N, C-alpha and C positions, 0 to 999 in steps of 0.2 A: 529615220532622221533624213534628211535631204542630204544626199552627199554630193549634193553642188553648194552647197552654204557649210562646208568644213569651216572652222576657223584654227586658226594656228593656237598652238595649247599656253596656257597662262604662265609657263615659265618663260616660253620663248619672247611673247611681246614686251613685258617688260623690260629681260633684257635686251633688245633690241632698241625699247626707247632708252634705256638706260645707256646705251654704251656712246649715242654721237654724241650729248653733254657731256660727257666724261673726257670723251677726246680730246673737246673743245675747251675744258678745265685746263687739263693738263698742258696746253699749246698756250695758254693764257697767264697762268702761274701756277709752274710746274713744281714750285716749292712750298706752295700755298695749301694743299688738301691734303690735312690729317690723316690719319690711319682709322682713327676709331668709327668716322661718317659713314663708311658703306656699310655697317652694322645695322641702324636704324632704316637704314634704306631698303632692306629684306623684308621688312615685315608684312606690307600692303601686297607684292603679291602674294601671300599667304591668304589675304582677308578677298582678295579679287578672286582667290581661287575656287573659295566658298560662294561667291555669287553667283560664279560663270553658272554652272549646272542650272539653275533656276532662270538665268536670261537665256540661254539658250531653249529650256522647255516656254518660256512664254515668246520668244521670236518663234520658238517653231510651230505654235499655236495658230500665231497671228500670221503667219507665212501658210500655213495650211487653211488659213478663212479665206484669205486671198486668192487662194488656187481654187478653194471651192466655189467662191465667187465669179470667177473665171469659168471656171467650166460649167457653171449653170447658166451663163449666160451662151455658153456654146450648145446646152442640151435645146433652151429655148429658139435654137436659130436653124438645129438638124434636126429634133423630133418633130415629129406630126402630133401634133398636141389633139388632133381630132378622133385619131386612134386607141390613144390611151384610155378610153372607156373597156373597151374588147379586148386591151393587149393583158397576160396573163402577170404577175409579179415577178418571178423569172425568165420572161422575155423580157420585161422591161429594164430591169437588173443587168441584163446582159446588154442589153442596146448602151445604159447605162456608161458601164464598164471600159463595152471598146470607144464608145466617144472620151471616157475620163481617159484610157491609155493612150490616146494619139494626143491629145491635150498636155499630158504630163512628160510625152517625149517631145512637144516643140520645146515646152520649158525646158527642159533638160533635167525631171526630176525623176527621183527614185523614192517608193516611200513601199515600207517593209510592208507583209502581206497584213495587218493588223489593221495599221493605218490605212491601207485601200482598201478594206471591208468598212472600216468606220465611216469612209467616203463616201463609197457608194450608198449607204447605207441612209448618211444625212443626206444625200443628191434625189434618193427613190423620195425622201418624205418631203424635200421640198419642189419634188415634181409633182408629188400626187396625194402630200397632205400638208400638214400645217409647220414642217419646218423643226424646228427644234421643240416643240412642240407636242410632237409625235410621242417621242420618246415617253413624256410624263401621262398622256394620254392612255399609255396604253400600260403604265404601270399601277395595278390593281391598289396598289398601298396609297396610294396619292386620292385623296379628297375633294384638295381646294388648289389650283396652279394660282395663283397671284403674283403679277409680271411688274417690278418697278421701273421702268427706262429697258433698255437694250441688256445690261452690263448685269442686271440682278433680279431671279427670279425664285421667289420662295414657294415653298410647297409645302400643304398642310399633311400630315401623316400622324394617327391616330390621336388626333386633336390636339399637335402642337403644330408650331412654324419652324419649317427649318430652310437655312438657303442652300439651292440646288447648285451645281457646279457647268449646270447649261446656261448659254448666254447667245442672245443674237448676235450676228456681226455688226450692227451700228441702227441708229432710228429708221433708216429707210427700210434695211430689211424688215424691222418687228411692224411698221407700218404697211410693210406690203402684205404681211403673214393677215394683219386686221381685215385689211380692203378682201383679201381673198373669203374669210369667212363671213364677209359683211353679205359682199354681194352675189353669196349664193345663198341667201334668204330673201332678196331683193330691198337689202337695206342697203346706206351709205354714212358714210361718215368723213367729214373734213374739217376744213375751220371753220366753214359757213354752221355744222352740225358736231361738234365735235365730240357728243357721246350716244354710244348706242347700246340696246342691248339686243342679243340674237339666240339663234339655239344652234349648236354643231349636228351634222351628222346623226351623230349616236345618243342626241336629246342630252346632251351637255349644254347647262346653262353658261350665258358668253355675257361680258359687260365689257366695254373699251370706253378709254377716256384719251382723248388726242390731243397736242401741244396744239391751241395756244393754252388750252386750260391745262392741261395737265404739263407742268412746270418743268422736270427734270428729264421729260421722254412720256413715251405713252406710256399706260396705267391699261390692264386688264387682268379680269378677275374670270376665272373659269370654275363653276361646281359643275365636278364630274357627273356625270350620270351613271347610277347605280344598276346594274345589268341584273344582278340578281333581287328579287323582289323582299323584303323582308317582312316578313309576316308577325302577328303578336307574340307568336312563342319565340321566334327567334330575338326578338326585343326584352324575352323574359330570361332566355337564355345568357345575353348578354349584360342583364344587370340592370337596365332601362325601368324597368319597373315590376312588381311582384305577380305572384300566380293572383291572390286578392283584386290587385289595381285591373288586372286584365280580367278576369271574372265578373268586376262590375260595369268596366267599360262594354262587354259584349251586350251585356246588358240596356246599357244607357244608348247605343245606338241600334241594337234590334228595336228599343221600343220607339224610334223614333224621337228621341232629343235633340236638342240643338245644341252642337257645341262648339266651342272657338279652342282651339292648340293656340294659347298665346307662348312665348319668347324670343330670345335675342337672336342676332345675325349668327346661325349655322349651330343653331341649338339643338337640331332636328326635328323641324314642324311638320315639315312635309313629308319625312319620314313617318313620324306618328300619325299622321291624316294618312298616307297609306296604307300604313297599320290599321287603323280605326274602321275603313271603308272597307275591310275582309270582313267584317262584320252584317257588313247590307246585304238581304236577300237580291239572290239572279233576276228576279223576275220584274226588279222595280228600276223605272226609269230614271238614270243618272244623267247631269248634264253638269259636266267641268267645264271652268270659266277661267282662263290665265293669265296672267302675262307673257310669261314662256312657259310652257307645255311640260311641267316636271312629272303630275301625279300619272303613277302606273296602276289603275283601278284594277281588277281583277272579275269584274264583272261584264257578263256580254250585253248590255244594253246601256253603253254609254256614250253620251255624246260630246266632245271634245272643242272647246272655240279656245279662240289666244286671241289678244288685243292686238293692232296693227298700227305704229304711228303713222302720222302724216307723211303724206310724200315730199319733194321738192317745193312743190306749189304751196305746200300746205295744207293739203286735202288729203281726203281719204284717208284718214285716219280714225280708228274703231277704237275706242274704250273700253274698259272692262265694264264700267256701266250699262253701255250701249248693248255687249253680250248679256249683260245679265236683264234687262229691259227685254230683248227678244226673247231668253230664253222661258220668261215667264211667261209666255205665248206657243212655247213648244212642247207643254203636256210633263213638264217632270215630276215624279214623284220626290225627287232630292235633288239640292244645289248644292255644287260642291266651288266654293269661290278659292282657288290657291291662295292668295292674299290681299286680304282689304287692309287699301293703306289710303283711300281716298273717297271721292264723294259717292263710289258706288254702295258704301257702308247703307245709305239710307234704303236704297232698293233690296240690300240683303235682310236687312232687318225685317223691310216688309214680307218679302219672302217669306221667311220663318215667323210671322206672323199672321199668314193668307194661307193656310191652307198646306205650305211646302215643308212639313215636320221632317227631322234629321238633316236638317243643311248644316253643313260644316264648311271654316275657314279658317282661318288663319291670321294674327295680327302679331305685331310687335309690341310687346310689354314684356315689364321684371318680376309682375306679379298678376295676380288677376284681379286685386283692387286696382291696380294702376293701368291693366286692361280695356276697366269699365270707365276708366278714366280716359282710355285711349279714343273710346270709340264716341264718346261724348263728344270729346275735341274734334273727331272726322267729321261730325255733323254739323257742328259751328263752322268748320271751314267747308265744309260744302255750299254753306249760305241760308240754311235754313233756317228761322227765326224761329224759335221754338220755346217755352217757357220750360225753363233747367227741372222741374219735375215731370212735362210732358216729355221730354227726352228720356229721363232716367224709368218713367211707367213705359217707354216703350221698350227700352233696352231690356227692362225683367222680365217683359210679357214675352219677350221674341227669343232669348239665351236662359240657356238652363243650364247648362255644363260649362265648366271654363279646365282646361288640360293644359297646365304648367310646364313647359317643357326647359332646362339649363346645361348647357354645356359650365362644367364646374373647372376648379384652374387645374385640374390636371389631366384637361383634357375630356373625359368621360362625359356622357351625356346623360341626365336623368330626367324624368319625369318627375317632378320635387313638388307636384301639389294639384290636388283634384278637389276643386269649388264646387259647388251646388249655389244657383241664385233661386232664394226662394221666392222674393219677392219684392214690396218695399213697407219701409216704415217711415210714416213720413216722408219725408224727401229724400231719405237716404234708400241705394240700394242694398236690401240685406241679402248676405252669402255664408252658406256655411262650409268648412273645409271638412274632406269623408276621408284622404288619404293625404300624407306627407311623406317627404324622403327628410327623415331626420339624422342630421349631422353629427359624429362622436369624438372627429378629430383627423390627423393628420398620421399613414406610417410613415418610418423611416426614408423610405424613398420617395415620399410625396402624393404619397395617392390619398384620396379620400377616402376615410373611413367613416360607414353611417348605414342604415336598414331605413327599410320601409315601412310604417305604421298606421292603422286606422286612429283615427283623431279621438273615436267611441264616442262619433254623431251617427245615429242611425240616420239613411237616406231617405233625403224628402219624398223622392219618389220610390220607396219602397212600393206603397200599393198598385201603384204605376205598373212594376216590373210584375209581381205578384200577378195583376189581371193578366200580364202576355204572356206567363207561363214561366217567367225567371226567379224563383222564389227563395232569393240567394238567403243561405244560412247568416241568423245571427251573430256567429261568430265573427264574421269577415269584416263586420267594424270592432271588434276588440283591437284594443292599441297592444301591440307588441311588448312584451315585457324583456328587457336583454340584463342576464345575469352578470 
């Protein structure tokens, strides 16, 4: 508690306020003061006494925020910023503690040990990291950080969003942290360029949109980078799909089928793509192309490419399509595009059709059939004028498998469908579902109940699997019978 800002007790203040009016009333009309009236006047102080602790805590936090801002300015004036890169954490915290102590003495404030420790840690994060966001970035249970203005920060834990108690001082504070992030990767964000994609030092994906486009304060989304690489066995253990599906996917990737991972935002598309890539042989040359580098391939021969936006003058931009065109000249065995969302779909399908078997990408779609429609729409948006039958024929010959990932209503992520593309029937692309997730209901605690099952359809690529040495047993395609 701040010793300088002690307030008079709740009982003393109302008594003092009530004393003066009482004296005036007695002088003006001594006989007019009825006896019962003082009783109701005693009720308000009791209500005020309940509110005072909350007010004190709020004012205490506000004052601590002001002190933190003032000390931060002192640190910028006194610290040798060029030497920070070589200073250890203990040395820097010691210096911050000394400067903070001097400033607090000048202000005549006293903090207890816990408040002082929090203050030093917050200032350390401001100087070396990303301020209030540092705590959330270090929290392993947090998957996503969503900032809606300076006073509202949501986090996702176990697939569920919740409001955190962490805030920024004001909009200027939030903008300073955003600028610190984007300037570190050579990008900018301001009124003329109000949105930006970037990557944090640990690989986390960062997106920001600032005023005037963001109406109620800057909007920030951070998809945290997973340090632990999840393999197929981990996803099976987590219940993302079954062992039979894992055996099938291993055969599909190893025999160089072209795979598209489809799903909504946050459904686990990139995680699934990372896991599938673990089945690629170590002697193959792989090239990855992404807007923001997120893939964590485990092979030794991997070339990674990342697109780049244009500079202030509108020059120097490198799109995913540019990277993809260049990748075709770099002798890849497989090409993996982190996400296909635009005109690069043309080059991706051409690569799948012209000797780069085993290529993979992700798209946003709610089902396998919707994924095909989305590919058609992206080709149309690219300005390519082709008959619809020719477009569908191109897709049917390029794509072999669509893996549908989904985030269910309880926050769990499941691979809800594996669908093969078997060719064309007239003007329609023919497809068959091999595996699916069968939902059966909800538990009392609102958890999804269900199981993975085969559909009973034998794989269209069974002969291909057998020729490559993956002779899957017929029982793998038998539906699961639940009692």
